[in-house]
TORPA-4810 file (N, C-alpha, C, O; in nm, 3 decimals):
<nodes>
NODE_1_2.084_0.372_2.470_2.208_0.305_2.438_2.249_0.337_2.293_2.366_0.363_2.267_V
NODE_2_2.153_0.335_2.201_2.185_0.361_2.060_2.236_0.504_2.042_2.331_0.527_1.967_I
NODE_3_2.173_0.600_2.112_2.219_0.739_2.099_2.361_0.756_2.153_2.439_0.834_2.098_R
NODE_4_2.394_0.684_2.258_2.527_0.695_2.318_2.633_0.622_2.235_2.751_0.658_2.239_Q
NODE_5_2.592_0.523_2.160_2.684_0.444_2.077_2.624_0.431_1.937_2.582_0.322_1.899_H
NODE_6_2.620_0.540_1.860_2.552_0.536_1.730_2.613_0.435_1.633_2.734_0.418_1.626_P
NODE_7_2.525_0.371_1.562_2.563_0.274_1.459_2.482_0.306_1.334_2.377_0.369_1.342_K
NODE_8_2.531_0.262_1.220_2.455_0.277_1.097_2.356_0.161_1.090_2.396_0.045_1.090_I
NODE_9_2.228_0.194_1.084_2.123_0.092_1.074_2.062_0.102_0.935_2.008_0.206_0.897_F
NODE_10_2.071_-0.007_0.860_2.025_-0.011_0.721_1.939_-0.135_0.700_1.968_-0.241_0.756_I
NODE_11_1.837_-0.122_0.621_1.755_-0.236_0.584_1.627_-0.187_0.519_1.603_-0.066_0.509_G
NODE_12_1.545_-0.279_0.474_1.419_-0.240_0.411_1.314_-0.347_0.433_1.343_-0.454_0.486_Y
NODE_13_1.196_-0.318_0.394_1.082_-0.407_0.392_1.036_-0.447_0.532_0.978_-0.365_0.603_S
NODE_14_1.062_-0.570_0.573_1.008_-0.620_0.700_1.054_-0.542_0.823_0.989_-0.548_0.927_D
NODE_15_1.165_-0.471_0.813_1.211_-0.398_0.931_1.158_-0.254_0.935_1.206_-0.172_1.013_I
NODE_16_1.060_-0.223_0.850_0.996_-0.092_0.853_0.950_-0.055_0.994_0.971_0.059_1.035_T
NODE_17_0.887_-0.146_1.071_0.848_-0.107_1.207_0.966_-0.060_1.293_0.952_0.032_1.372_P
NODE_18_1.081_-0.123_1.277_1.198_-0.081_1.354_1.246_0.057_1.308_1.282_0.140_1.390_L
NODE_19_1.246_0.081_1.177_1.281_0.214_1.125_1.188_0.320_1.185_1.234_0.425_1.230_H
NODE_20_1.058_0.292_1.186_0.962_0.389_1.236_0.978_0.412_1.386_0.963_0.525_1.434_L
NODE_21_1.009_0.308_1.460_1.033_0.324_1.604_1.155_0.412_1.627_1.153_0.501_1.712_H
NODE_22_1.261_0.388_1.552_1.381_0.470_1.564_1.351_0.615_1.525_1.401_0.708_1.589_M
NODE_23_1.270_0.634_1.422_1.231_0.768_1.379_1.160_0.841_1.492_1.188_0.958_1.519_Y
NODE_24_1.067_0.772_1.557_0.995_0.833_1.669_1.088_0.871_1.783_1.061_0.965_1.858_K
NODE_25_1.197_0.798_1.797_1.295_0.828_1.902_1.398_0.932_1.858_1.485_0.971_1.935_L
NODE_26_1.386_0.978_1.732_1.480_1.078_1.682_1.613_1.020_1.639_1.713_1.091_1.634_G
NODE_27_1.615_0.891_1.608_1.739_0.823_1.567_1.735_0.801_1.416_1.638_0.747_1.363_I
NODE_28_1.841_0.841_1.348_1.849_0.826_1.202_1.874_0.681_1.164_1.956_0.613_1.224_T
NODE_29_1.802_0.636_1.062_1.827_0.505_1.003_1.820_0.521_0.852_1.773_0.623_0.802_S
NODE_30_1.866_0.421_0.780_1.871_0.428_0.634_1.788_0.315_0.575_1.809_0.198_0.607_F
NODE_31_1.694_0.351_0.488_1.613_0.253_0.419_1.690_0.211_0.295_1.691_0.283_0.195_Y
NODE_32_1.755_0.097_0.302_1.843_0.057_0.193_1.874_-0.090_0.196_1.796_-0.169_0.248_G
NODE_33_1.988_-0.128_0.140_2.022_-0.269_0.124_2.013_-0.347_0.255_2.047_-0.296_0.362_P
NODE_34_1.969_-0.470_0.245_1.957_-0.557_0.362_2.070_-0.659_0.363_2.131_-0.690_0.260_A
NODE_35_2.098_-0.710_0.480_2.209_-0.803_0.498_2.198_-0.926_0.408_2.290_-0.957_0.333_L
NODE_36_2.085_-0.996_0.417_2.076_-1.124_0.348_2.031_-1.116_0.202_2.044_-1.214_0.130_L
NODE_37_1.980_-1.003_0.159_1.939_-0.994_0.018_2.033_-0.910_-0.066_2.026_-0.914_-0.188_T
NODE_38_2.120_-0.834_-0.004_2.210_-0.748_-0.079_2.356_-0.772_-0.041_2.439_-0.803_-0.126_D
NODE_39_2.388_-0.757_0.087_2.526_-0.773_0.130_2.574_-0.917_0.119_2.693_-0.942_0.104_F
NODE_40_2.481_-1.012_0.126_2.519_-1.154_0.114_2.512_-1.202_-0.030_2.522_-1.323_-0.056_A
NODE_41_2.497_-1.111_-0.123_2.489_-1.149_-0.265_2.609_-1.233_-0.305_2.723_-1.198_-0.273_E
NODE_42_2.585_-1.343_-0.373_2.694_-1.427_-0.422_2.779_-1.350_-0.522_2.728_-1.267_-0.598_N
NODE_43_2.906_-1.376_-0.523_3.006_-1.323_-0.615_3.042_-1.179_-0.581_3.156_-1.153_-0.542_V
NODE_44_2.949_-1.083_-0.595_2.981_-0.944_-0.564_2.853_-0.863_-0.545_2.746_-0.899_-0.593_E
NODE_45_2.868_-0.753_-0.472_2.758_-0.658_-0.460_2.742_-0.583_-0.591_2.839_-0.563_-0.664_L
NODE_46_2.621_-0.542_-0.621_2.598_-0.462_-0.740_2.662_-0.325_-0.724_2.654_-0.265_-0.617_D
NODE_47_2.727_-0.277_-0.829_2.793_-0.146_-0.826_2.693_-0.036_-0.794_2.725_0.058_-0.721_A
NODE_48_2.572_-0.045_-0.848_2.468_0.055_-0.821_2.441_0.064_-0.671_2.433_0.173_-0.615_Y
NODE_49_2.427_-0.051_-0.606_2.401_-0.055_-0.462_2.517_0.005_-0.385_2.495_0.089_-0.297_T
NODE_50_2.637_-0.035_-0.416_2.755_0.014_-0.344_2.768_0.165_-0.360_2.785_0.237_-0.262_V
NODE_51_2.761_0.213_-0.483_2.777_0.357_-0.509_2.675_0.441_-0.434_2.710_0.540_-0.369_D
NODE_52_2.549_0.402_-0.442_2.444_0.483_-0.380_2.441_0.466_-0.229_2.406_0.560_-0.157_H
NODE_53_2.475_0.349_-0.180_2.481_0.330_-0.035_2.586_0.420_0.027_2.557_0.492_0.123_L
NODE_54_2.706_0.418_-0.026_2.812_0.499_0.034_2.787_0.647_0.016_2.832_0.728_0.098_F
NODE_55_2.718_0.685_-0.089_2.679_0.824_-0.107_2.581_0.865_0.003_2.591_0.974_0.060_S
NODE_56_2.485_0.777_0.033_2.383_0.808_0.134_2.440_0.813_0.275_2.405_0.902_0.353_A
NODE_57_2.527_0.720_0.309_2.576_0.716_0.448_2.704_0.794_0.470_2.741_0.822_0.584_I
NODE_58_2.774_0.830_0.362_2.904_0.894_0.379_2.909_1.041_0.346_2.998_1.112_0.395_G
NODE_59_2.816_1.089_0.264_2.817_1.230_0.225_2.736_1.314_0.322_2.636_1.268_0.378_D
NODE_60_2.778_1.437_0.341_2.700_1.529_0.424_2.609_1.615_0.337_2.523_1.686_0.389_T
NODE_61_2.626_1.607_0.206_2.543_1.683_0.113_2.418_1.601_0.078_2.419_1.479_0.087_Q
NODE_62_2.310_1.670_0.039_2.191_1.596_-0.007_2.228_1.502_-0.121_2.315_1.532_-0.203_P
NODE_63_2.162_1.390_-0.127_2.191_1.287_-0.227_2.165_1.337_-0.368_2.241_1.306_-0.460_I
NODE_64_2.060_1.414_-0.386_2.027_1.463_-0.520_1.950_1.361_-0.600_1.886_1.273_-0.544_G
NODE_65_1.956_1.373_-0.731_1.883_1.284_-0.819_1.934_1.141_-0.806_2.055_1.117_-0.807_N
NODE_66_1.842_1.049_-0.794_1.879_0.908_-0.786_1.833_0.843_-0.917_1.713_0.823_-0.938_I
NODE_67_1.927_0.810_-1.003_1.888_0.750_-1.131_1.836_0.607_-1.112_1.868_0.540_-1.013_P
NODE_68_1.756_0.564_-1.205_1.706_0.428_-1.204_1.821_0.332_-1.236_1.903_0.359_-1.324_T
NODE_69_1.825_0.221_-1.165_1.924_0.118_-1.195_1.894_0.058_-1.332_1.778_0.035_-1.366_S
NODE_70_1.998_0.032_-1.410_1.978_-0.029_-1.542_1.933_-0.174_-1.533_1.865_-0.224_-1.623_D
NODE_71_1.971_-0.241_-1.423_1.940_-0.383_-1.408_1.888_-0.413_-1.268_1.916_-0.340_-1.173_E
NODE_72_1.812_-0.520_-1.257_1.768_-0.573_-1.128_1.801_-0.721_-1.126_1.814_-0.785_-1.230_V
NODE_73_1.814_-0.775_-1.006_1.842_-0.918_-0.993_1.712_-0.995_-0.976_1.617_-0.947_-0.914_R
NODE_74_1.710_-1.114_-1.031_1.596_-1.204_-1.014_1.589_-1.241_-0.867_1.692_-1.266_-0.804_V
NODE_75_1.468_-1.245_-0.812_1.450_-1.275_-0.670_1.494_-1.418_-0.640_1.474_-1.508_-0.721_F
NODE_76_1.552_-1.439_-0.525_1.587_-1.573_-0.479_1.735_-1.601_-0.481_1.785_-1.662_-0.576_G
NODE_77_1.805_-1.559_-0.379_1.948_-1.585_-0.367_1.970_-1.734_-0.341_1.897_-1.796_-0.264_L
NODE_78_2.071_-1.792_-0.406_2.103_-1.935_-0.388_2.186_-1.952_-0.261_2.297_-1.900_-0.252_R
NODE_79_2.133_-2.023_-0.164_2.200_-2.038_-0.035_2.282_-2.166_-0.024_2.361_-2.180_0.070_W
NODE_80_2.264_-2.259_-0.118_2.336_-2.386_-0.107_2.487_-2.361_-0.121_2.530_-2.279_-0.202_E
NODE_81_2.565_-2.433_-0.042_2.711_-2.416_-0.040_2.771_-2.433_-0.180_2.860_-2.356_-0.218_E
NODE_82_2.725_-2.532_-0.255_2.784_-2.556_-0.387_2.743_-2.452_-0.491_2.794_-2.454_-0.604_D
NODE_83_2.652_-2.360_-0.455_2.608_-2.256_-0.550_2.654_-2.117_-0.508_2.610_-2.018_-0.566_K
NODE_84_2.742_-2.109_-0.410_2.784_-1.979_-0.359_2.864_-1.896_-0.459_2.881_-1.776_-0.439_R
NODE_85_2.912_-1.958_-0.564_2.988_-1.886_-0.667_2.902_-1.852_-0.789_2.953_-1.811_-0.893_H
NODE_86_2.771_-1.868_-0.774_2.679_-1.839_-0.885_2.599_-1.714_-0.849_2.522_-1.715_-0.753_I
NODE_87_2.617_-1.610_-0.925_2.543_-1.485_-0.901_2.400_-1.500_-0.952_2.373_-1.574_-1.047_A
NODE_88_2.310_-1.428_-0.887_2.173_-1.426_-0.937_2.169_-1.359_-1.074_2.245_-1.267_-1.103_R
NODE_89_2.079_-1.407_-1.155_2.063_-1.352_-1.290_2.018_-1.206_-1.282_1.939_-1.168_-1.195_E
NODE_90_2.070_-1.125_-1.374_2.027_-0.986_-1.385_1.935_-0.973_-1.506_1.949_-1.045_-1.605_K
NODE_91_1.841_-0.881_-1.495_1.753_-0.853_-1.607_1.735_-0.702_-1.619_1.754_-0.630_-1.521_M
NODE_92_1.701_-0.654_-1.738_1.683_-0.510_-1.754_1.573_-0.457_-1.663_1.470_-0.522_-1.644_P
NODE_93_1.595_-0.340_-1.606_1.497_-0.276_-1.520_1.401_-0.197_-1.607_1.443_-0.119_-1.692_N
NODE_94_1.274_-0.218_-1.586_1.173_-0.151_-1.667_1.145_-0.009_-1.626_1.051_0.052_-1.678_G
NODE_95_1.222_0.047_-1.534_1.207_0.185_-1.486_1.097_0.190_-1.380_1.020_0.095_-1.362_D
NODE_96_1.093_0.301_-1.311_0.992_0.323_-1.208_0.859_0.357_-1.273_0.854_0.408_-1.386_Y
NODE_97_0.753_0.330_-1.202_0.620_0.370_-1.248_0.578_0.488_-1.161_0.565_0.473_-1.039_I
NODE_98_0.557_0.602_-1.222_0.511_0.720_-1.149_0.359_0.720_-1.152_0.299_0.722_-1.260_H
NODE_99_0.297_0.716_-1.035_0.151_0.705_-1.032_0.081_0.839_-1.017_-0.040_0.847_-1.040_I
NODE_100_0.153_0.943_-0.979_0.090_1.074_-0.972_0.197_1.181_-0.964_0.314_1.153_-0.936_S
NODE_101_0.157_1.302_-0.990_0.248_1.414_-0.977_0.335_1.434_-1.099_0.335_1.355_-1.193_G
NODE_102_0.409_1.543_-1.093_0.500_1.577_-1.202_0.607_1.670_-1.146_0.593_1.724_-1.037_H
NODE_103_0.712_1.686_-1.221_0.818_1.775_-1.178_0.913_1.708_-1.082_0.911_1.586_-1.064_G
NODE_104_0.997_1.789_-1.021_1.099_1.740_-0.929_1.065_1.783_-0.788_1.025_1.897_-0.765_T
NODE_105_1.081_1.693_-0.694_1.058_1.725_-0.553_1.182_1.686_-0.474_1.260_1.601_-0.516_V
NODE_106_1.197_1.748_-0.360_1.306_1.709_-0.271_1.258_1.725_-0.128_1.169_1.806_-0.100_Q
NODE_107_1.316_1.649_-0.040_1.279_1.658_0.100_1.307_1.529_0.173_1.363_1.435_0.118_G
NODE_108_1.265_1.527_0.299_1.282_1.408_0.381_1.176_1.305_0.345_1.062_1.339_0.314_Q
NODE_109_1.217_1.179_0.350_1.126_1.069_0.321_1.067_1.014_0.450_1.130_1.018_0.556_L
NODE_110_0.946_0.962_0.438_0.885_0.884_0.546_0.804_0.774_0.478_0.741_0.798_0.375_I
NODE_111_0.807_0.657_0.535_0.732_0.547_0.476_0.802_0.416_0.496_0.866_0.392_0.599_G
NODE_112_0.791_0.329_0.395_0.854_0.198_0.403_0.768_0.093_0.337_0.700_0.119_0.238_G
NODE_113_0.774_-0.025_0.393_0.700_-0.139_0.339_0.550_-0.117_0.356_0.501_-0.097_0.467_C
NODE_114_0.479_-0.122_0.245_0.336_-0.096_0.244_0.261_-0.185_0.343_0.180_-0.136_0.422_F
NODE_115_0.289_-0.315_0.338_0.217_-0.408_0.425_0.247_-0.380_0.573_0.157_-0.391_0.657_E
NODE_116_0.371_-0.345_0.604_0.406_-0.315_0.743_0.335_-0.189_0.791_0.281_-0.186_0.902_S
NODE_117_0.335_-0.085_0.707_0.266_0.038_0.745_0.117_0.013_0.767_0.058_0.066_0.861_L
NODE_118_0.058_-0.068_0.681_-0.084_-0.100_0.694_-0.111_-0.169_0.828_-0.209_-0.137_0.896_D
NODE_119_-0.026_-0.262_0.865_-0.045_-0.335_0.991_-0.022_-0.247_1.115_-0.077_-0.274_1.222_K
NODE_120_0.058_-0.142_1.099_0.089_-0.054_1.213_-0.015_0.054_1.237_-0.014_0.119_1.341_L
NODE_121_-0.106_0.075_1.140_-0.209_0.179_1.159_-0.282_0.155_1.291_-0.322_0.043_1.322_R
NODE_122_-0.299_0.263_1.367_-0.372_0.253_1.493_-0.289_0.205_1.610_-0.341_0.189_1.720_G
NODE_123_-0.161_0.181_1.588_-0.073_0.139_1.698_0.019_0.254_1.736_0.032_0.351_1.661_T
NODE_124_0.084_0.246_1.851_0.178_0.352_1.891_0.300_0.362_1.799_0.372_0.461_1.804_P
NODE_125_0.323_0.261_1.717_0.441_0.262_1.630_0.418_0.335_1.498_0.514_0.367_1.428_Y
NODE_126_0.292_0.362_1.465_0.263_0.436_1.343_0.297_0.583_1.367_0.265_0.636_1.474_F
NODE_127_0.360_0.650_1.271_0.396_0.791_1.292_0.275_0.879_1.322_0.164_0.852_1.275_P
NODE_128_0.297_0.983_1.400_0.193_1.082_1.427_0.168_1.161_1.299_0.256_1.171_1.214_E
NODE_129_0.047_1.215_1.284_0.014_1.290_1.163_0.112_1.403_1.136_0.149_1.428_1.021_L
NODE_130_0.155_1.473_1.242_0.249_1.585_1.225_0.380_1.538_1.161_0.446_1.615_1.092_E
NODE_131_0.416_1.414_1.184_0.543_1.363_1.131_0.538_1.344_0.979_0.643_1.332_0.915_Q
NODE_132_0.419_1.341_0.921_0.405_1.330_0.776_0.411_1.466_0.707_0.437_1.473_0.587_F
NODE_133_0.387_1.574_0.782_0.382_1.707_0.722_0.516_1.746_0.660_0.620_1.737_0.724_Q
NODE_134_0.509_1.789_0.534_0.629_1.832_0.463_0.721_1.720_0.419_0.830_1.746_0.368_G
NODE_135_0.679_1.596_0.438_0.762_1.481_0.402_0.714_1.421_0.270_0.602_1.447_0.225_K
NODE_136_0.799_1.343_0.210_0.764_1.268_0.089_0.734_1.125_0.133_0.821_1.056_0.186_I
NODE_137_0.610_1.081_0.110_0.570_0.945_0.147_0.622_0.849_0.041_0.592_0.864_-0.078_L
NODE_138_0.699_0.749_0.085_0.744_0.646_-0.009_0.693_0.512_0.039_0.687_0.485_0.159_F
NODE_139_0.657_0.428_-0.056_0.602_0.296_-0.025_0.666_0.192_-0.117_0.691_0.219_-0.234_L
NODE_140_0.691_0.075_-0.062_0.735_-0.040_-0.142_0.658_-0.160_-0.092_0.618_-0.165_0.024_E
NODE_141_0.638_-0.255_-0.179_0.570_-0.377_-0.137_0.672_-0.488_-0.121_0.778_-0.487_-0.184_T
NODE_142_0.639_-0.583_-0.036_0.728_-0.698_-0.017_0.719_-0.786_-0.142_0.650_-0.753_-0.238_S
NODE_143_0.790_-0.898_-0.138_0.787_-0.987_-0.254_0.652_-1.056_-0.272_0.627_-1.117_-0.375_E
NODE_144_0.566_-1.046_-0.172_0.432_-1.104_-0.181_0.346_-1.009_-0.263_0.342_-0.889_-0.237_V
NODE_145_0.277_-1.062_-0.362_0.194_-0.977_-0.447_0.071_-0.932_-0.369_-0.008_-1.014_-0.322_Q
NODE_146_0.057_-0.801_-0.356_-0.054_-0.743_-0.281_-0.173_-0.724_-0.374_-0.158_-0.680_-0.488_V
NODE_147_-0.290_-0.757_-0.323_-0.413_-0.739_-0.399_-0.435_-0.590_-0.426_-0.431_-0.510_-0.333_D
NODE_148_-0.458_-0.551_-0.553_-0.476_-0.409_-0.585_-0.587_-0.341_-0.504_-0.575_-0.224_-0.469_P
NODE_149_-0.695_-0.414_-0.474_-0.803_-0.355_-0.395_-0.755_-0.323_-0.253_-0.795_-0.222_-0.196_M
NODE_150_-0.671_-0.408_-0.197_-0.615_-0.381_-0.064_-0.528_-0.256_-0.065_-0.531_-0.176_0.028_S
NODE_151_-0.450_-0.241_-0.172_-0.367_-0.121_-0.186_-0.456_0.003_-0.190_-0.431_0.101_-0.120_V
NODE_152_-0.559_-0.003_-0.273_-0.649_0.112_-0.285_-0.714_0.145_-0.151_-0.720_0.261_-0.112_E
NODE_153_-0.763_0.044_-0.081_-0.829_0.067_0.047_-0.735_0.130_0.149_-0.773_0.222_0.221_E
NODE_154_-0.613_0.081_0.155_-0.516_0.136_0.250_-0.478_0.278_0.213_-0.468_0.364_0.301_T
NODE_155_-0.456_0.305_0.084_-0.423_0.441_0.042_-0.537_0.537_0.073_-0.513_0.651_0.113_L
NODE_156_-0.660_0.492_0.054_-0.777_0.575_0.090_-0.782_0.598_0.241_-0.812_0.708_0.287_R
NODE_157_-0.754_0.494_0.318_-0.753_0.507_0.464_-0.646_0.608_0.508_-0.670_0.688_0.598_A
NODE_158_-0.529_0.603_0.446_-0.425_0.702_0.476_-0.479_0.843_0.450_-0.453_0.934_0.528_F
NODE_159_-0.552_0.860_0.341_-0.611_0.990_0.310_-0.711_1.033_0.415_-0.711_1.149_0.457_G
NODE_160_-0.797_0.942_0.458_-0.896_0.975_0.561_-0.829_1.009_0.695_-0.883_1.086_0.774_L
NODE_161_-0.713_0.951_0.718_-0.638_0.981_0.841_-0.573_1.120_0.835_-0.533_1.173_0.938_M
NODE_162_-0.563_1.178_0.715_-0.501_1.310_0.701_-0.354_1.307_0.664_-0.287_1.409_0.671_G
NODE_163_-0.305_1.192_0.625_-0.162_1.178_0.593_-0.123_1.263_0.473_-0.011_1.314_0.467_I
NODE_164_-0.213_1.279_0.376_-0.178_1.354_0.254_-0.201_1.504_0.266_-0.168_1.578_0.174_Y
NODE_165_-0.258_1.550_0.378_-0.289_1.693_0.393_-0.164_1.778_0.400_-0.172_1.900_0.413_D
</nodes>
């Protein structure tokens, strides 16, 4: 049904399993802004989000370099009716942390929410090893603080599975 009536599917974090299922079916999806944390933002959407979203879904050319956002919003959108005109506070973005590698890379991405990928290991929804070949693995964590030892163990398990080969 989705192939016959294509729609733009966008979201991140908890819907990683759905992204991966669509990927296995050969259906394109976009790992990006979510309905209730981005599109429902009080007052207005962030210009950074709008600009990069429409570039990703509207251009036929590769996206190219994605600069770091100058600001991030404090977690926790105000849902109360009387606070709908109050935007979440912005704070300076401390930049990305590069944990390995150097130089510039380009290519297709595969990955998603770290915790979701960890839970999917060993299930039919986890990508096949061949699907990782030639791809750039990207990971993000949910708002729940993940224990560093758990991160290390899962990253090592990914290595033992052959994901980094």
